[in-house]
C-alpha positions as CSV (number, residue, x, y, z in Angstrom):
1,X,12.5,71.6,-98.6
2,X,13.6,68.3,-96.9
3,X,13.8,67.9,-93.1
4,X,16.8,66.8,-91.1
5,X,15.7,63.4,-91.1
6,X,15.1,62.9,-94.8
7,X,18.3,64.9,-95.8
8,X,20.2,62.4,-93.4
9,X,18.5,59.4,-94.8
10,X,19.7,60.7,-98.4
11,X,23.3,61.5,-97.3
12,X,26.0,60.5,-99.8
13,X,29.4,59.9,-98.3
14,X,32.0,60.6,-101.0
15,X,33.6,57.4,-102.0
16,X,37.3,56.8,-102.6
17,X,37.0,57.6,-106.2
18,X,35.2,60.7,-106.1
19,X,37.9,62.2,-103.4
20,X,40.2,64.9,-104.9
21,X,43.4,63.0,-106.4
22,X,45.5,66.3,-106.3
23,X,47.4,67.2,-103.2
24,X,45.7,69.9,-101.0
25,X,46.7,72.4,-98.3
26,X,45.0,72.3,-94.9
27,X,42.5,75.0,-95.5
28,X,41.4,72.9,-98.7
29,X,41.2,69.6,-96.5
30,X,39.1,71.5,-93.8
31,X,36.7,73.0,-96.6
32,X,36.1,69.4,-98.0
33,X,35.5,68.1,-94.5
34,X,33.0,70.9,-93.7
35,X,31.2,70.4,-97.3
36,X,31.1,66.7,-97.0
37,X,30.1,66.4,-93.5
38,X,28.2,69.5,-92.6
39,X,24.9,67.6,-92.2
40,X,26.1,66.3,-88.8
41,X,27.0,69.4,-87.1
42,X,24.3,71.8,-85.5
43,X,24.7,75.5,-85.4
44,X,25.8,75.4,-81.9
45,X,28.4,72.6,-81.9
46,X,32.2,73.2,-82.6
47,X,33.4,72.5,-86.3
48,X,33.5,69.0,-87.7
49,X,37.3,69.4,-88.0
50,X,39.9,72.1,-87.2
51,X,43.7,72.3,-88.2
52,X,44.4,71.9,-84.6
53,X,42.3,68.8,-84.5
54,X,44.0,67.2,-87.5
55,X,47.6,68.1,-86.2
56,X,46.7,66.2,-83.1
57,X,45.4,63.0,-85.0
58,X,48.6,63.0,-86.8
59,X,50.6,63.2,-83.5
60,X,48.3,60.3,-82.3
61,X,49.1,58.3,-85.3
62,X,45.4,58.3,-86.0
63,X,46.0,59.9,-89.7
64,X,49.2,59.5,-91.6
65,X,51.3,62.6,-91.5
66,X,51.3,65.0,-94.7
67,X,53.8,64.8,-97.0
68,X,55.4,68.1,-97.4
69,X,52.4,69.8,-95.6
70,X,50.1,68.4,-98.3
71,X,47.5,66.2,-97.8
72,X,46.2,63.6,-100.1
73,X,43.0,61.2,-100.8
74,X,44.4,58.7,-98.0
75,X,44.5,61.6,-95.6
76,X,40.8,62.6,-96.5
77,X,39.8,58.9,-96.1
78,X,41.2,58.7,-92.6
79,X,39.9,62.4,-91.5
80,X,36.3,61.4,-92.6
81,X,36.4,58.3,-90.9
82,X,37.9,59.9,-87.7
83,X,35.2,62.9,-87.8
84,X,32.3,60.4,-87.8
85,X,33.3,57.9,-85.3
86,X,35.0,60.2,-83.1
87,X,31.5,61.2,-81.8
88,X,31.1,57.5,-80.2
89,X,34.4,56.0,-79.9
90,X,37.7,57.2,-78.1
91,X,40.8,57.9,-80.1
92,X,42.1,54.9,-78.8
93,X,39.4,52.7,-80.1
94,X,39.5,54.9,-83.3
95,X,42.9,53.6,-83.7
96,X,42.2,49.9,-82.9
97,X,39.1,50.1,-85.3
98,X,41.5,51.6,-88.1
99,X,44.3,49.2,-87.4
100,X,41.7,46.2,-87.9
101,X,40.2,47.6,-90.9
102,X,43.6,48.2,-92.5
103,X,44.7,44.9,-91.5
104,X,42.2,43.2,-93.7
105,X,41.5,45.9,-96.4
106,X,43.5,48.4,-98.5
107,X,42.7,51.8,-97.3
108,X,40.2,52.4,-100.6
109,X,38.5,49.2,-99.8
110,X,38.3,49.9,-96.1
111,X,37.2,53.6,-96.8
112,X,34.4,52.6,-99.3
113,X,33.2,50.0,-96.9
114,X,32.9,52.6,-94.1
115,X,30.8,55.0,-96.6
116,X,28.4,52.2,-97.2
117,X,28.2,51.1,-93.6
118,X,27.5,54.7,-92.7
119,X,24.7,55.3,-95.1
120,X,23.2,51.9,-94.4
121,X,23.4,52.7,-90.5
122,X,21.7,56.3,-91.3
123,X,18.8,54.8,-93.5
124,X,18.2,52.1,-91.0
125,X,18.2,54.3,-88.1
126,X,16.1,57.0,-89.4
127,X,13.7,54.9,-91.5
128,X,13.2,52.8,-88.4
129,X,12.9,55.5,-86.0
130,X,10.0,57.1,-88.0
131,X,8.1,54.2,-88.9
132,X,9.1,51.7,-86.3
133,X,5.9,50.1,-84.3
134,X,3.6,53.1,-85.6
135,X,5.8,55.7,-83.9
136,X,4.7,59.0,-85.1
137,X,7.6,61.4,-84.5
138,X,5.6,64.6,-84.8
139,X,3.1,63.2,-81.9
140,X,5.6,61.3,-79.9
141,X,9.3,62.8,-80.4
142,X,10.2,62.2,-76.8
143,X,9.8,58.6,-77.4
144,X,11.7,58.8,-80.7
145,X,14.5,60.7,-78.8
146,X,14.6,58.1,-76.0
147,X,14.5,55.5,-78.7
148,X,17.5,56.9,-80.8
149,X,19.5,57.8,-77.4
150,X,19.2,54.2,-76.4
151,X,20.1,52.7,-79.7
152,X,22.8,54.8,-79.8
153,X,24.1,53.6,-76.3
154,X,23.5,50.0,-77.3
155,X,25.6,50.5,-80.5
156,X,28.5,52.1,-78.7
157,X,28.5,49.4,-76.3
158,X,28.3,46.7,-79.0
159,X,31.2,48.4,-80.8
160,X,33.3,48.5,-77.6
161,X,32.8,44.8,-76.7
162,X,33.6,43.7,-80.0
163,X,36.8,45.9,-80.4
164,X,38.0,44.5,-76.7
165,X,37.1,40.8,-77.8
166,X,39.3,40.6,-80.7
167,X,42.8,41.9,-79.5
């Protein structure tokens, strides 16, 4: 059985062509999100997404509105991006990120780029965390936790700085 770090390193974010082409109801969307992103949720945490959350993302124009209460591939792409990035960015920062991505790329290209970058970041972070400067996670988990926390902080600050500098 794989440990969590190995599972995260081998995480596969479904690409554009892997997302369903058919229209979906809210409960189906929630099921897909839960299945695709379950690795990022602890037992004690809230769900990765709820119907209320999705409705709020639509109201805040972070996600495009459903068409006759049906969701499509574009919606899933937006929602996967939001569900991941909301852990480090505010809603207004996510909006700015999406706006910039979509000014340069189509939704399909932007989403696939997001998936590639997410997988790369996870592999670099988790592989780096377990082997960096001889760090043995079993012997010095506290140092690993500290490094991971500070890397997350530094990367969050970098993202905020880049978002504010390109207005």
